[in-house]
N, C-alpha and C positions, 0 to 999 in steps of 0.2 A: 327547130333550130333558131336561135336568136341571131338576127342579122344586124350586128353592131357595125358601126363604121370601121372598126378595126378588122372585123372578119371580112367585110366587103373589100377593104383595101388589100387584105391578105390574099383573097381569092383572085383579085385582079393581078396581083404580083405573080401568083402561081401560073395564071393563064399566060401572062407575058413571058414566063420562062418556058412555056410549051408544055406545062404539066397537064396532060389530058385526062379524060375520064377512063377508068379501068372497066373491063368487063365486069358486070355485076356478079357474075358467077365465080370470078377469080378471087381467091382470098388474098388479103393484104397482110403481109407479115409486118410487125412493128418496124423492122429495119428498112422496109420498103417504102414507108411513108415519106413523102417529100414535104419538108417543112419550108415555108417561104422565107424563114429567117436565114436559110443558107444561101440566099440570093446574093451575088456579088454587088457591091455598091461602094462608091467612094465615101470616105469618112469626112464629114464636115465638122469642123470644130464647134459649130453651133447646131449640129444635128439634134433633132428632138430626143429628149431623154424619155424614160418610161413615164415621167410626169405628164408629158403631152397627152397621153391617153388616160391616165388615172385622174387627172385633176378635176375635171368637171364632167363626169359621165352621167347618163340619164338617171333620174331619181327613181326610187322604188315605187312602181305602179301598184304594189300590193299594200302600200301604206294606207292607214285608215282615214286620212283626211284629204280627199281629192282636191278640194279648193286650195288648201295650203300647199299640197304638192305641186299644183299647177303654178303657183307663184315661184316655187323653187325651180321648176322646169324652165320658166321664163328666164330666171337668173342664170341658169346653167346654159341655156341656148345662146345667150349673148356672148358668153366666153367660148363655148364650143365652136361657134362659127369661125373663130379665128385660130383654132387649135389645129396643128398638123396631126394627122393620124400616123402613129408610129408603126408603119408596116414593115420596117426593116431594122428593128431595134438591135438585132444582133448581127446585121449584115456588115461584113468587112471588119469585124472585130477579131482580134487575135488574143487568145488567152489559153493557157494550159490548164486542163482539168486534172487535178492531182489524183493519184491513186488512193482509194480508200484504205486507211490503215488496216492491216490484217488482224490486229487485235485492238481491244478498246484503248483509245488514246483520248481520255477525257479532257475537254477544255477546262481552263480555270473558271471557277464560278465567280460571278460578280465583277469580272474584268471585261470591260468593253473591248470590242474588236472593230477594225475599220478596213475598208477596201484596200488601203495601201499595202503593197507587197504581198498580196494574196492572203493576208491574215484572216480576213472575214470568211473566205471560203474554207480555209484550213480549220477554223473554229467549228464551222458547221459539219465538215467531214469528220472531225474528231468526235462530235456528238453522235452522228449517225453510226460511227464505228462501235459505239457502246450500247446500241439498242439490242436488247436481248429478247424481250417479250412483246413490246408494243412501240410503234412509231406512229404518232398521230400528228398530221401536218395540215395546216390551213395555209394555202399558198395561192395568191391571186393569179399568177400566171407561171407557166413553165415553158420557156422558149429555148432551153439549152438541154442537151442530153446528159450533161454532167451529173445533175442531181438524180434523175431516174436511174442512171447507171450505178451511182453510188448505192442507192437503195437496193437495187438488184444484187449488188455485190454483198451487201450485208445480209440480205435474205438467204443467199447461198451459204453464208458462214454461220448464220444463227437459225437453226431449224425450227425453233419455237417462236420466232418473230412473226408477228402479223403487222401489216401496214394498212392504215386507214388515212385517206387524204380527201379533203374538200378543196374545190377549186372554183374559179369563176367561169361559168359556161361560155361567156362571150370570148374568152381568151383561148378556149379549146373546144370548139364545136365538134359534135359527133356527126360525121357524114357517112352514110351507107354502113353504119355500124362501126366505123373507125374514128378514133380520136385524132383530130388534125393538129396535134402538138406532140412533143416528146413524151407526154404521159402515156402515149400509145405503147411505149416500151414496157409499162407496168400493167397495162390493161389485160385482163384475162389470167394474170398470175393467181394461183389458188390461194395465196395468203395476202393478196392485195385487194382492197375495196376502194373504189374511187367514186366520189359523189359531187356532181355539179350543183351550183346554187339554184339554177333554174329561175332566176328573177332578173328584173331589169337593172336594179342597183347592183353595185359591185360587192363581191365577196373579196375584200381588199386586204385581209389579214396576211401576215408573213410570220408564222410561228410554227415551231416543232416541239412536241412534248414526247420525251423518251422515257419509257418504262414507268410513267407516272411520277418520276422523281426529279427530272430536270426539264427546263423549258428554254428554248432559244427564241428570243424576241428581237426582231430586226426591222429594217426598212427595205431590205433587198428582196426583189422578186426572183423567181427562178430563171433568170436570163443571164446570158454571158455579159450583157451590158451592165447589169447590176453589180457583177463581181469584178469586172475588168475595166470598166470605163467610168461609171458614175460613182460619186462619193456616197457610200452607205455605211451604216453602223449596226451593230447587234451586241447582245449580251446574253450570257447563259446564267440562269438563276436556279438555285436549289431550294429557296425558301418555300416550305410546303404549302402555305396558304396561297402564294402567288402561282405556284405550279398548279395547284388545285383550281384556281380561278380560270387559268387558261384551258385546263382540261375540261372544266365545266362549260366554257364557251365552245370548245370543240364538240362536246357531246350534244349541246343544244343544236348545233348545225348538223352533225353527222347522224346521231341517233334519232333526234327528234325532228329532223328536217325543218327546223325553225330558223330561217335566215332573216325574217322580218323584224320589225321593231320589238324591243324588250321593254319591260316595265322599268321606269326610271328608278335608279337605285344609287346608293353611295358606292364609291370605289372600294375594291377589296384592298385593305391596308395590312401590312405586316412588316415590322421593323422599318427599314429605310425605304421600302417600296410601297407603291400604290398602283393598282391596275384598274383601268376604266375600259368598258366595252360599250359599243353602240351598234345599231341606231336605236333611238328612242322614238316614242310615238307622241305627236305626229313627227314625221321626218323633216318637216319644215322648221321645227324647233331646234335650237342648237343643242348638240350633245353636251352631256355634263362635263366631259373633258374639255370642251371648248370654252364653256362659261368659266370653269375653274382656271383655265389658262389665262383668260382675260383678267380675272381677278388676281392671279399670281403676278402678272406683269404690273398691275396697278400697285402692288405691294413691294415691287423691286426697289432697292435702295442704292445700289452701286452700279450694276451692270446687267445688260440684256444682250446676249449674243444668240444668233439664230442661223440655222441652215435649213432651207425649206425648198422643196421642189415646186409643188403646185399651190399657189396662194392667190385667192380671189376675194376673201372676206376682209373687210376693212375694220372690223371691231378690234382685231389684234394690232393693226397698224395705228389705229387711233390711240390705243393704250400705250403703245411704244412712243408715240409722239408726246403724249402727256408725261410719260416717264422722263423723256429727254428734257422736257421743259422744267422738271423739278431737279435736274442735275444728274440723272442717271446716264451712264455711257451706253449708247445703243448702236449696234452695228450688226451687219448680217450679209448672208449670201442667198440668192434665189437662183433657180434654174433659168437659163438664158431666156427661154420663151415666156417667162413670167415677169421679166424686168419691166415691161411696159404696162403691166396691169396696175389697177388702182392702188393696192396696198404699197407696192414698191415705189410707185411714182409719188405717192403721198409722203413717204419717208424721205425720199430724195429732196422733195420740195421743202421739207422741214429741216434739211441739213443733216439728215442721218446718213452715214456712209453705208451704202448698199452696193454689193458687187454681184456679178453674174458668173455662174460656173456650171460645170457638169455635175450637178448635185441631185441626189435622190433621197437624202436624209429628211427627217421631219423632226428637227432638233431645236430645242430651246434650252439655254443655260442661263439661270438667274442668280446673280450675286455670287457666282462661284460656289454655290451651295446646292442648287437644285437643278436636276436634269429632267427634261421631258422629251421622250422619244416614242417610237412605236410605228404604227402603219399609217396613221391618219394625216392626210394633207390638210391644209388650212383653207378649205373651200366649202361652199354650200353642199356640194355633192357628197362630201365626206360625212355629212350628217345622216344621209340615207344609206350609206355603205355599212357593211360589217367591218368594224375598225377596232383597234385597241390603242390605248395610250398608256405608256408606262412612265411613272414618275419615280425618280430616284433622289432622295434627299441625303446626300453624302458628299462631303467636300473632296475626298480622294477620287470618287467617280467623276465629279464635276471637273476636277483637274485633268483627268484623262480625256474627257470629252472636250475640254477647253483646248488641249494641245491639238486635237483633231481639228477643231474650229480654226485655230491659228494657222495650221498648214493649209487648209482649204481656202481661207481668206487670203493668204499670201499668193495662192495660185489663181484666184478668181480675177475677173476682169472688171475694172472700174468703168462706169459709163463715161462716154466722151465728155470732156469738159469738167469732170469731177476730180 
């Protein structure tokens, strides 16, 4: 079992609640599992988001370059020391899990959805309701019973459906044969297969491929916080080449058990979309999506808007400052706990308006024409994680994401004195 800081904190919370050890001979039914996320807690407006855990996690010890990884580990340790461990990410939240549609209720393709008003969760529920033969999911963490219960409902309604899911083992350790997260509700089902990543870096994806025909790509984890409190985004695509790229990434992990670095390659491009996957080797080298993002900011001519949860790399802030100096309008939102990190502080010092909010998106909008979203935070740790970066070059999509940015920017908090 991997003893991550998150798991240690979760165990401590469970012990504090009086959750004792069961008799080893007594079976544990999924509904009997006690999840520490159910612990009552006061909600702080600046409580840590999921980004507090995801931002700078340990790097991949399986990577081929120990000396380079040691350098990344040092970089990560410096920020990790100041990061709160999110042991109560769903505690005290109030959100209604919708009933899965009884019949297929397909979400619109190519139309982004956002947390506001439950639209994001409704979009994903609609997609799950249409799964007939296969549901392949790569989900960093599942801290809420809503998604497992929806999958169980669809399994009951679709007798030919099989479900395969990969997850990060540090977010859901197996103790005494029992998964210590809501995925336990799926564990043991005859048509469900669950696979942990079993490595130190994170399996940080958040995507679902349904029947090999549609893919849901988003920034939301399987937590109540992601759908009810934090600002997140997602889109459903039907472009065959892009769906195939995500299915290929899933099979690399699930079928081949290959979670480590991949050979550097160009993104998969089709129409308005491009999909990147990482990590690359060595993991101390920036992922292709990261270097291309720096280059895209350098080519921006009118505007750069961003919403990012975990941000510790300064290459992007340097590019944004350079863009501002040549007359590009730059503004953005970071998660509260990253407002005092080097990138945001550098932007503020350069006069760039940066606000803090309860955000979990990983979003960049350039010149009102290009959108970059997906699972990847802008941190060194993201280079070692399993991540995806989805690029959309389309003015109408950029306008929809732009409206989302405007709403979140208006609700975010400006630093004192700004």
